[in-house]
N, C-alpha and C positions, 0 to 999 in steps of 0.2 A: 394251664399255660396259655392256651389259645384265648381264653377270656382276658387274661392279663394283656396280651398283645393287642387285642381289639380295643381295650380300654386306653392303652397308650396311643394308638392310632387316632381314636376319637378326640383325645385331649389335644393332639397336634393340630387337628382341623379347627377346633374351637379357638386355639391360640392364634392361628393364622387370621381368623376373622377379627379377633380383637386388635391385632396389630394394624390391619387395614383400616379399621375404624379410627384408631388413634392417629394415623397419618392424615386421614381426611380432616380430622378436627384441627390439626396443626398445619394445614396447608394455607397458602396465601394465593390470591388470584391476581394475575397480571391484567393489565388493561391496555386497550388499543391494539390487540393482536388479531382481532376478527375484522375482516374487510367490512367497511361501512355498508356496502350494498347487501351483505349478509345480515349484519346487525339490524339494518332498517327493513329487512324483508323485501329488498328490491331484486334479489336473485332467487330463482326457483331451484330447490334441491332436486336433483335427478336420481341419485342413488348413493349408497355408501361407497367409500373408497375401498378398493380391494385390499385385504389384510396384507398381502405380499408386496404391495407397491412400495418401492424404495422412496423414502422421504429424506431430503437433506436439509439440515437445520444449521443456523448460525446463531448461537446463544450469546447474548450480550450481558456483560457484567458491569456494575457501577464502579466508578473510580473512588479512590480514597482521598481524604484531605481536600475536599472540594473548596473550602474557604481559602486555604492556602494556595490552591491552584488559581482561583480567581484573582487573588491579590498579586501573585507572581505575574500573571498574564498582564495585569494593569501596569506593573512596574517595568516589565520588559519593553513596553511601548510608551513609557513616560520618559521623555528626555531628561527630566529632573531627577530621575531615580538612579541609584547606584547600580541597579540591575538592568539599566537600559541596554538593549541589544545583546544581553548575555543569554543567548539561546541555549536550550537544553539539547542533549543528545537523546536518541530513543531510549538508551539504557538508563539515563538519568530520569527520564519521564516515568519509565516503568518502576524504577526504584522508589520514587517519591509519591507517585500518584496512581500507579497501576494497582489493580486488586492484589491482595496478598496471595502468596503461593498456596497457603492453606485454603483460602476461599476458592482459588482456581481449581485446586485438586479436588475439592468437595464437589464442584460442578461436574468435573470429569468423572468422578466416582458415581455420582447420581446417574449420569448418562449410561455408564457401563452396567450398573446394576439393573437398569431398565432395558437391557438388551441392545443399546445403541452403540455404534462403533465410532470412536473418536477419529475423525479423518484429518484434522489439522488443529494444531495449537498455535498461539500467537505470542510473540515475545513480550508484548505489553500486557498480556493476560486479560485483554478486554473482550476477546471473542473465543469461543470454543466451537469448532465445526464438527458436527456429528451426522451420521446417517443411520437409517434403520428401517425396519418394516413399519408400515402404517399402523398395524395393530400394536406394536411396541410403543410407537409415538403416542398413540391414543391413551395407552395405559400410563405412560410416564407423565403426561400433562393433563389427564382426566378430561379428554375431549373426544368428540366423535368427528371424524373427517368425512365430509360429504362432497359429492360432485355437484356443481351448480352450473346452470346456463348463464353465460355472461350477458348482462343486460344490454350492452351496446356493441359487442364484438361477436363475430361468428366463431365462437369457441366455448368450450367448457373450462371450468377451473375447479380446483378443490380448495376447501377451507374448513376450519373447525366450526362446530355449531355453537361454541361458547368460548369464553375467555379461558386460557389455560391456567392451571394451578400448579404450584411447586411447593415443596416442603418449606415451612417457615424456617428462617435462618439461612436458607440457601441464597447466595448472592447472585440472583438472576433478575435482570430488569426488563429484558425483552427476548423474544424467540422469533427470529426470522426464518421463513421457509415453511411455516405451518399452512401456508396457502401459496398458490401460484397465480393469484389474481393480479399481483403487481407485475408489470413489464416495463422495461426502459423504453423511452420514446426520444428520438433525436429532435432537435429544435430547428433544423434547417427547413427552408420552404422553397418550392418552385412556383412561379406565377401560374395562374390558371391558363391552361392551354399550352404551356411550355413542356416540351418533351426532350429527353436526352438525344444528342446528335452524335453519331460515330466520329471519332477522331479523323481528321483529314477532310471532313465535309465543311464547306464554307457556311458560316453563320451570317445571314443578312442582318444588318443593323436596322432594327425596326422600332426602336424605342427612343424617346427623348427624355432628358433629365428635367423633371418637373420642378426641381428646387430652383433652377436658374436656367431659363431657356437659352441664354447666351453662352453657357458653359457646356463643354463636352464632359464625358465621364472618364473612363480609364483607357489604357493603352492596349488592353487585351482584345481578343476576338469580340466582335459586335459592340465594342466600346466598354466592355466589362473591365473591372479592376483586377489586376494581376501583378505579382512580383513587386517591383520597385514602386508601383503606384502608392502602395500603403506607406512605404517609407517616405516618399516625397510629400505625402499628405500630413503625416504625424511626427516625423523626425527628419526633416529635410536637411541634407548636407552633413549629417552625422557620420563619423567613421565607425561608430559602434555597430558590431555585427553579430553579437552573441557569443564570441569566442570564449571558451572556458565554461560556458553555462549549459545546463540541460533543462528541458521542459518535459513535464509529465502530462500525459493526456489520459483522461478517464474515458474508456470506451466500452461498448457492449455489442460490438460487431467486429468483423475483420475487414481487410482491405487488400487490394491488388498492388503489390510493390511496383508493378509496371506503370500504374497510373501516376504514382509519385515521381518516378523517373521521367515520364513524359511531361509532367507539369514543370519539373525542375529544368528540363531542356528548353521548354517554351519560355519560361520566366528568366532564363539565364542564371540558374542557381546550381551550385555544386550538389553532389549527392550527399545529403545529410544522413548520418548513420541513424538507423531506426532499430530500437530494441523492443521486442515484444515480450511482455510478461503475461502469460496465460493463467487465468484464475478460475477456480470452480469447474474444472473439467472442460473449459472451452477450447475448441480446436484451433481457433484463430482464423478459420476460413470464413470468407464473406457469406452471409446468410441469404442474400438476394432479396431481403425484405425491405431494403432501402436504407438500413442503418449503415451499410458499408459506404454510402455516399458521405454520411456525416464524418466517418473516420478519415477519409481522404481529404475532405474539406478542412478539418482541423489541422492535419499535417501540413497542408499546402499554405494555410495562413501563417503557421509558425515559420516555415522556410522562407516565406515572402518577407516577413518583418525582420527575421534574424537569420540571414543567409548562411552564416558560418557557425551556427549553433553546434555545440560539440556532439549532442545527440538528442533525439526525441524518444522518450520512453513511453510506450503504449501499454497501459494496464488494461487488459482486455478481459472483462467479466463475461460470464455466460448469460446471454439474453434469455435462455430457456430454463436456466437454473439460477434465478436472479437473486443475488445477495450483494446489494451495493456496498454494505459495510465491509465485506471481505475485500473489495477493490480499494475502497478508501483507506482501510487500515493497512493494507500492503504498502500503499504510497507513504503513509506516515512512518511505518516501521523501517522501510528502506531508506527514507530521507535522502534519496539520491538526486532530487531535483528541488531547487528553491522556488520554482514557479510551476503551478499546476492549473490545468484548465479542463472544464467539463462543459459539454454542450448537450447534455442529456437531462431529462426529467423523469420523474416517476410519481406514482400516487402513494397514499398511505399516511400522509400527514407528518408532522415533525417527529423525529426519533431521537431518544436520549443518547443512544450509543453513537449515532451519527454526530451529534453535538460534541461528544467527548473526543471523537477522532479529529474533528476540525479544531478543537482546542489544542490537541497535541500538535497538530501541524503549526498552529500559531506560536506555541511555546518553542518549537524547533526552528522558527524563522522561515516557514514555508508560506507562500502566498497562493491562495486558492481562488481562481476566478470561475464564476458560474454564470452560464447564459440564463438570464432571468426568465425568458419565455417569449413566445411569438404570438400571443393571443390578444394583443392590445391591452387596454387597462383591465386589471383584475377587478372583478366585481367584489363588493363588500363581503368578507368572509371567505372568498374563493381561494385566497393565497395559501391558507393552511387547511383547506377542506381535504379530508383524506380521500375523497372520491376523485379529486382533480389531479391532473398531471402537472403538479407545481413544485414538487420537492426537488432540491432543497432551496427554493428560490427566496425564502424569507429568512434563511439562517443568518444570524448576526456575526458569526465567526469567520465568514468568508466574504469575498467581494462580488457583488451582483452586477452584471453587465447588461446594459440595454444596447439599442442599436439606432443608427442614423442612416439617412440617405445622404451620401456625400456627392458634392459637385466639385470638379477640378477644372483648372484652366488648361487648355491645350492637350487633351488626351493623356491625362495623368501627369501633367508636367508640374503643377503646383496647386496647393490647397486654395479653394475658392470659398465654399460655404457648406453648411450642413443643416438639415432639418430632421425632425423626428421620422424614423422609418415607420410608415403606415401605408401598406398596400390598399387598405380599405378606402383611403383617400386618393392615392395615386392611380389605382387600377379599379376604381369603383365602376359597377357594383359587384364585380366578380370576386374580389378578395376581401370581403368584409370580415373584420375580426382577425386580420393577420398584420401584426406590427409589433413594435417594441412594447413589452409588457412591463408594467409597474403597478405598485399599489401599496397597501398597508397591511401589515401582519396583525392578526388577532391573537397570536400565540406569544410572540417574542416582544418584550418591552423595548423601548427605544434605547439603543446603546449610548453610552456617555459621549462618544465622539460625534454623534449625530445631534446632540442636544443644542449645539451652538449655531445650528442652522435655522433661519427663519422659515418655518414650514407654512406660514399663512398664504403667501402667493402661490405656492405649489399645491395647495389643498392637502398637505400632508398632515401627519399626526405628531403631536408633541409627547405622546405616551407610548406609542408602539413603533416598531421597526418599520422604516420606509425603504422601498426599493424602486429603482436600481441605485447603485452608487456611482457608476461611471458608464461610459458608452464608447463605442467605435462604430465604423460603418458596418451595416448589415444589409446592403442592397447592391445590386448590379455586380456581383462577385462571380468570377469565372472559376469553374471547378472541373477537374478531370477525375472521373471515378467509374466504378462499376465495370472495370475491365475494358477500358478504351472508349469511354463516352464523354462528350462535352456536356456540361450542365450550365448553359449561359443564364445570366440574370439571377443567380441563386441569392437568396436572402435569408436573414435570420440573426437573432442574437448569437447563434452558434458560430457566426463569422467573427463577431466582435470579441467573444471570450478568448479564443486562442490568439487573436491579435494582441490582446492585453497581456496574455501570458508571455508572448514573445517580446513585447515591449518591455516587460519587467526583466526579462533576461538581459536586455540592453542596459537597463538601469543597474542591475546587479553586476554586470560586467564593468560599468563605470565605477561602482562602489568598490569593487575589488582593486581596480587600478589606483583608486584614491586611498587604499588601505582601510576601507570602511567595511562594516558588517553588511550582509544582505539586508534588504529592506524588510523582509518578513511580512507579517500581516499588514497590508498597506493602508487600510481604511483610516486608522487614527492620523497618519501623516497626511493623507489626502484631504480629510475634512479640516485639519489644522490649517493647511494652506488656504482653504476656502474661506476661513474666517477673516482673512486679510484681503480686502477688496483689490488692492494693487497687485498682490501676489497672485490672487486668483485670476485676474485678467491676463497676467503674463503666462500663467502655467496651463490654462485650459482654454479650449474653444468652447465658449458658452453657447449651447444650442438653444436659440430663443424662438424658433419658428416651428410650427407643426403641432401635432397632438397625437394621443393614442386612443382617441374616441372611436367607437363602433356602434352598431345598431342597438345593442343592449346596454350600452353605456355612453349616451350621447353627450355627456357633460364632463367626463373624466378621461384623461387628464390633459392639460395643455402645457406646452413649453413656456417657461417664464425666464426672467433674468435670474441668473444664479441656479441654485439647485431646483430640480423639478422631478416629478415621478414618471417622466418619459425617458430621459437620458441621464438622470442623476446630476453629477457635477459637470458633465460634458465629456469632451474628448481631449487627448494630450496635445499640448502645444509645444511639441518638439523637445529639445534639450533644456528648455526653460523648466519644464516639469521635473526632468531628471535632476538638474542641478539643485532645484529647491528641495527635492526629496532627500538627496544625499547630503546637502549642506556644504559648508566650506571644506576644502581638502584638508586632510590631516596634516599637522605640522610635522615635517620629517624629524626623526630622532637623530641627534648629533652623535656620530661615532668617533671617538678619539683615535688618533693614529697609533699604530703599534710602535713599540720602542725601537730605535735604530739598532743595528743597521737594517735597512729595508731591502727586501728581496727584489730581484730584477726579472725573475722568470717564474712561471707557474706551469705545472705539468701534472698529469694523472697517469699512473701506470696501469696496465691491464691487470684486472683482479682487484684493484683498489676502488675506493668509493670517491668518485669525482664530484658527487653531489654534496649537499649540505650548504653551509654558510661560506661564501667567498667574499672577501673584502679587498677593495683596491684603494690605496692611499696615494694621492698625488702630492709631492713635496713642492711647495711654492718657492719662488726665488729667495724671498727674505722671510725670516722666522716671524716677524711681527706685522707683516702686511698680508693683504689678500687681494685677489683680483682675478683676471682671466689668464688662461694658459694660451700664450701666443703660438700660432702655427699648428695647434692641435696636438694630438698624441695618438699612438697606436698601441693596442693591446693584442698580443699574440698568445693564444692559449692552445696548447697542443695536448690532445688526449688520445689514449689508445682505445678507450670506449666512449661512446657518445655521452655527453653530459645532458642530464635532463630526462633520460629514458626512465621508464618505470615498468615493473612487471608484477602482476597480480599472482601471488603464490597462495595456494589453498592447501591446508593440512587436514588430512582425514586420519582418524585413529579408531580402530575397532578391534574387538576380540570375539571369537566364536562362542565363548562361554561367559555369561554374565555371573555365573556361580560356579564354584569348584570345591572339591574336597581338599582338606589339608593334605599337603604332600603331592598334590596333582599339579603338573606344570601348566602354565597359562601362556598363550601366545598372543601378542599384540601385533596388529598389522598397521604400520604407519605409511601413508602415501602423501607425497608432496608433488603438486602439479603446477606448472607455470602457464597461466592463461594470458600472458603477454600484457601489453603489446610488444615488449622488448625481451631480449635475453636476460635472464637473471644470473647475476654473478655472486660467488661466495655464499651460496645457499647452505644453511645449516639448520639442524633441528636439535633443540635441547630438551631431553626427556628427563623429568624429575621423578625418580622412583621413590616410593616410600622406604623408610628404614626397615631393615630386616628382609628385604626382597633380594633374592640371589639371581643373578643373570646366568642363565644356562647357555644360551647361544644367541648370536646375531647373524643375520643373513641379509645383505643389501644388494640391490641391483646396480647401485652407483655409489661411489664414495667409500669412506672408512668410518669406523665406529670406535670411539675411545670412551673410557669411564673414569670418573674421578669421584670417589665416594658414592653418594646416591644419585649423582648426575651422570647421564649418558649423553655424549655429544656425537651427533651424526654429521660429518662433513660431506655434503653432497657435491659442492663445487658449482659448476655452471650448468644451468638448465635452459635448453632452447624453448622457444615458444611452442606450447602444445605438448611438451615433453613432461614426463613424470619419473619419479624414483620411488622405490618401495623398500621398506625395512621390516623384516620379520624378527621380532624380539620375543624370545621365550624366557620366562622367568619362573622361579620357584617362590610363590607368595609366602607370607608369614603363616604362623600356625593356624589361626582362624580369625574371622572378623572381616570387615569391609575395608578394602584398600583402594586408593584412587591413584591412577597414573595420569600425569599431565605432561603435555608437550607443547612447544612453541617453535614456530619456524621463522627465520629471518634471513635477510640477504644483504649484499652490498648495494643492490639496486632498490630504489624506493618502491614500496608496495602501496598502490593507491587504495587498496581495500584490505586493511589489516584485520578486520573483524573475523576473517576466517583463518587466521594464522594460529589460533590457540584451540586445542582440543583436550578433553579429558575422557577417561574410560574408567568405570568402576567395576570391580569384581568382588563378589561376596564369597568369602572362604568359610566353608562349613567344616566342623570337626568330623573326622571319621568315626563312625559308630556302627556297632553290630546289633544294636537294640532293635527287636522286632515288636511291632504292635499287632496283636492277634485277637481274633474274636471267634466264638464257637456258636454255631446255630444248632440247637438241639433237635429242631424239627427234621433235619436231614443229616445231622452229625458230620457236617463239613466244617473244616477249619480254614479261616481266611487270614492272610498275612499282608501287612502293609509296611513298606519301607519308604520313608520320605527321602528326598534328595534333589539336588539341582538337575533340571532337564538339560540334556546335551552336555553332561559332565564328562563324557568319554570313559566312564568307569563301567565295569561289568559286575553285576551282583549274581552270585551263585547261591541258591537256596538248597540246603542239604537236609536230610532227614535220617533218623535212626530210631530203633525201638528199644535200645538198651544203652543207658548212659554209663553203666559200670564197665562195659566192654563194647564201646560204640563202634558201629560200622556205618560211617556216614556215606550216604548215597546222594548224588546230585539229582534233584527232581525238577529244578526250574532255573533257567538262566535268562537274564534280561538286564536292562539299564534302568536306573532310578528315574522318576519315582515308580514304585511297584505296588500293585494290588493283586495278590495271587490267592486263589482258592485251591487247596489240595483236593483233587477230584477223588482220591482213594483213601482219604483219612478215615472214612467210616469202616474200612476193612481191617482196622487195627484197634486193639483194646487200648493201647497207648502209643503215642508217637511224639518224638522230640524233633525240634527244628533249629537250624542255625543258618546264618548267612555269612558269606565271604565276599569282600570287596576286592576286585582285581583291577588295578590301574591299567 
């Protein structure tokens, strides 16, 4: 007997070796996942990473139907196409182009089988976030994680010693987080010798505007630009203020809200609502590393250009657990802002998953502005070099923004002129290599919308992507940040990018007023305008003076007439650019009058829905003539509830048991909460139960419950802001199998966020069974019993035993809940023993 057991054990070990070898032969190796400083031997390995170190990864999956995606993207931005302006929703994007559910689950299962915990999934199935021990990560991806000394920074970092491998057929294209070499870097700059000054301290004006000695700069402290200065420069006299629009900001640090309030007070701005979305475990607290200045700068630029913006959404990623794709993907999945701005860069080179996220944004009609960089002209090959802080500055699916030095007449009163922002020229020799970055990609080919530009005078490329696309001022900007400090004379393309984001909010506000779609990915329209010389001259300030030269690039690049690689197409020339981008106003749709007799009063009663479509028809004096209504008219509308209010209802549904035995009751918990901003009237929940389900009881904290067939109607009534109601629904499920309970909430008050109004819950019903699975070990004569069953079923199992089936005397020997694995400790005391189990609900 023992020889047989040993033989079986040896066979299992050999089998395991064979399986491992087979996996290795069928593995594929990913590329570009090892930091270049490690791959090139420029960083020294210090030690192995501790096996117990927690490593957090963001696994990227490739999209489906790539050719169709490219074609649709071109059509959406082609005015001659029937799909022009027909943007997708995030759900439509996932349905048509996202990885399949099967492929997504395969990646999740791969992670779990290798001991990794899935920490977050994404609706577009483009990313899977996991965490685990370093030892498990090494085994899963066939790498060794080492600690390295950073070649330029006073810190260590960990990274894999080789490119990771994954099983063939598994849809994985990259793995973020295998190293912490990458860190985000803000693009703002302070002049050499400039230090922050506490609020309330006078700042002497010590600088002059070198672009035009006869012009002053802004109206802020020390002549810096602040608040309305930006509007008077780029959209003078316009009533557009951002109403109804939101701007999303990509951030990798926190901020002090008191700094924003202080800036708004100084600039004469209302308090703009700020919404923080914290990602990858970031606390949202300022780190003190300088990144918090960038966050405040970005917010303050938006509120300056768009003073009545509905809200600014700050997507704040963790700078120490850096996963930029997690942040970008959240913005795309939320689709809550039509304009997005980022003033951060990172290294690592172009990333396929990042490209996919930007393409989703473009398909959804989102405009993404990226600060191109502040290192003057990019050297050849530098723009896509994985060791450089240049990502994503060459990406062709977003708008790259350069910077200028602006001169205004009369302390921010009116636009005068602009030149290329280059502190190496203005503040020589202290700030060499600090200025508006531009250059040529060696990775991305030239986009179609850039091929109509004459790149000869600009020293640009006719085969590869050229940057930047546009510019705004990035010099002499006043900032309040870091907990009550003034930052005079701030510069950077990070000033220009959020200004463009806010400018596009004004553009989309005007589009909405004209019945137009949002502008979406703006580059095709911008370059289309530039192909017509007359339109270009009306719509852009063409920056023709200055350069982005520096000591290592003394001949690249110079400003020219039209497009150049310093400031792109230039800066906005007010409402001329907005009108050109939007086009002619939409022709109003004629609405026929209702049949007579016409009503003379309108009213809305409490509890009714005063929203929806309202029409007013004015009868002219003569049936065949048209003209003006003399002496005007008065409309009196009386409502018991405010018209135009909205309330965000959220429905949650859960059950304690995802599995149950047949005959066992199941209780669902349905909760409806009103998150405002207004009271919700006539709130109801419709619960669609499967056929065969018996309702045992209902218990609600508010309202009444009625049933019609398989539909259960919960009338909640009025819900105040912040209030909630709960329903406990206990049912008897069908005999066995899987059944799905679905519910939807609605109200008489419009819901601005209907995506969270529908919920489902699934329960797997197992048939009752008393079948035991047993095994006998002859070495110790012990008998083991196993009983499968759903965890947390609420049932009790009693195992009984007897020695005589002819005249049994059943004795309780073990009581527990399934699943059960029980070994009878006294089975060896009996010549024979019989067992049975009883299930007790």
